[in-house]
Structures are given as structure tokens and as C-alpha cells.
C-alpha positions in Angstrom: 124.6 28.7 122.5 128.4 28.7 121.9 127.9 31.1 118.9 126.2 33.5 121.3 129.0 33.2 123.8 131.5 33.9 121.0 129.6 37.0 119.9 129.3 38.2 123.5 133.0 37.9 124.0 133.8 40.2 121.0 132.5 43.3 122.9 134.9 43.0 125.9 137.8 42.3 123.6 136.8 45.3 121.4 136.5 47.6 124.5 139.9 46.6 125.8 141.5 47.0 122.4 139.9 50.4 121.8 140.8 51.5 125.4 144.5 50.5 124.8 144.6 52.5 121.5 142.7 55.5 122.9 144.8 55.6 126.1 148.1 54.6 124.5 150.1 57.5 125.9 149.1 56.3 129.4 149.5 52.6 128.7 152.9 53.0 127.0 154.4 55.4 129.5 155.9 52.7 131.7 156.9 49.1 131.2 154.4 48.0 133.9 151.6 49.7 132.1 152.6 48.2 128.7 152.7 44.7 130.3 149.4 45.1 132.1 147.8 46.3 128.8 149.2 43.3 127.0 148.1 40.9 129.7 144.6 42.3 129.6 144.5 42.0 125.8 145.8 38.5 126.0 143.2 37.4 128.6 140.3 38.8 126.5 141.7 37.4 123.3 142.2 34.0 124.8 138.5 33.9 125.7 137.5 34.9 122.1 139.9 32.2 120.6 138.7 29.6 123.1 135.0 30.2 122.2 135.8 30.2 118.4 137.6 26.9 118.8 134.7 25.6 120.9 132.2 26.6 118.2 134.4 25.0 115.5 134.9 21.7 117.4 131.3 21.3 118.5 131.9 21.8 122.3 129.0 22.6 124.5 128.6 25.9 126.1 129.4 24.4 129.5 132.6 22.9 128.2 133.6 26.2 126.7 132.9 28.1 129.9 135.0 25.6 131.9 138.0 26.3 129.7 137.3 30.1 129.8 137.5 29.9 133.6 140.6 27.8 133.5 142.2 30.2 131.1 141.4 33.1 133.4 142.7 31.2 136.4 146.0 30.5 134.5 146.4 34.1 133.4 145.6 35.5 136.9 148.2 33.1 138.4 150.8 34.2 135.9 150.0 37.9 136.5 150.0 37.4 140.3 153.6 36.1 140.0 154.7 38.8 137.6 152.7 41.9 138.6 150.6 42.0 141.8 150.0 39.2 144.3 146.4 40.2 144.7 145.6 38.9 141.2 145.8 35.5 142.8 142.3 36.1 144.3 140.4 36.3 141.0 142.5 33.3 139.8 141.3 31.2 142.7 137.7 32.4 142.1 138.1 31.5 138.4 139.4 28.0 139.4 136.3 27.6 141.6 134.1 28.7 138.8 135.7 26.1 136.5 134.9 23.4 139.1 131.3 24.6 139.4 131.0 24.8 135.6 132.3 21.2 135.2 130.1 19.8 137.9 127.0 21.7 137.1 127.0 22.8 133.4 123.7 24.5 133.8 125.3 26.9 136.2 128.4 27.5 134.1 127.3 30.9 132.7 126.3 32.1 136.2 129.7 31.0 137.6 131.6 32.7 134.7 129.6 35.9 135.1 130.2 35.9 138.9 133.9 35.4 138.6 134.4 38.1 135.9 132.3 40.5 137.9 134.1 39.8 141.2 137.5 40.0 139.4 136.6 43.4 138.0 135.5 44.6 141.4 138.7 43.3 142.9 140.7 45.1 140.2 138.9 48.4 140.8 139.3 48.1 144.6 143.0 47.2 144.5 143.7 49.8 141.8 142.1 52.5 143.8 143.9 51.4 147.0 147.3 51.4 145.1 146.6 54.9 143.8 145.6 56.1 147.2 148.7 54.7 148.8 150.9 56.2 146.2 149.3 59.6 146.6 149.6 59.4 150.4 153.3 58.3 150.2 154.1 61.2 147.9 152.2 63.8 149.9 149.6 64.4 147.2 146.5 63.7 149.2 
């Protein structure tokens, strides 16, 4: 089961890596974009590394998912301090998913999936809102 988790984590990491390379002009235009791209790569890479170490050490899928959620919570907390406060929301959700995963390992995958899905929705919403507010402030509605 951990091997499957590891293989499934390679696709998101690959998508992020390819997106950063393909959109490098956009990502490397400002220091904020560079740092956000690096943070996103680090988050997805940390999940891959955690799952590889879990496979190597013989951890259960539930244990690996607890640490995936804790890693996401830590990264989101750091990014909330450095970048945008709203990133604390997915961090709190990830912390909750870690607790659910630890208390009910059979629900760990559902908790992880829910927190990543909700985190992506939060990112899309707040990104759209920031773009809209920037366009409104500059008169480019």
C-alpha cells in the first residue's frame, strides 16, 4: 500500500516540476513567484521523500499519511508567515487530517485526499481573489 502511495505521489511532483519549467518566465519574474514555486516544489518533494522513507522503513500507509499531513501543515504554517496569511487555513485542515489519520488509520487516505482537495480549492479561490483585487486597484477591470 505504501508503494502505491509513493507511485501516486510522483505524478503531482512531476506536474509541478514540469509546470515550473514550462512557465519559468512567469515563475522567475519576481522574487515572490520564485519563492512560491520553490515552496510548491518543496511541499510535493517532501511528500515523495516521506513516502519513499516510509516504504524503506516498513511504515504502514496510515503512518505515512499522518506524516504527509503533518508535513503539509508545517509547510503551510511556514508559508502563511512568509507569504500569505490565508495559507494557515489549509495548514489547520492538514493538522486536523493528521489527527484523523492517527486516530482512524482506515480513514487516513480520505482525510489526506480531502485536505489536499480543499487546499487546492482555497488556493484557487484566494489566487483568483488576489488577481481580481489587483486588477480593480489598477483600474484594469
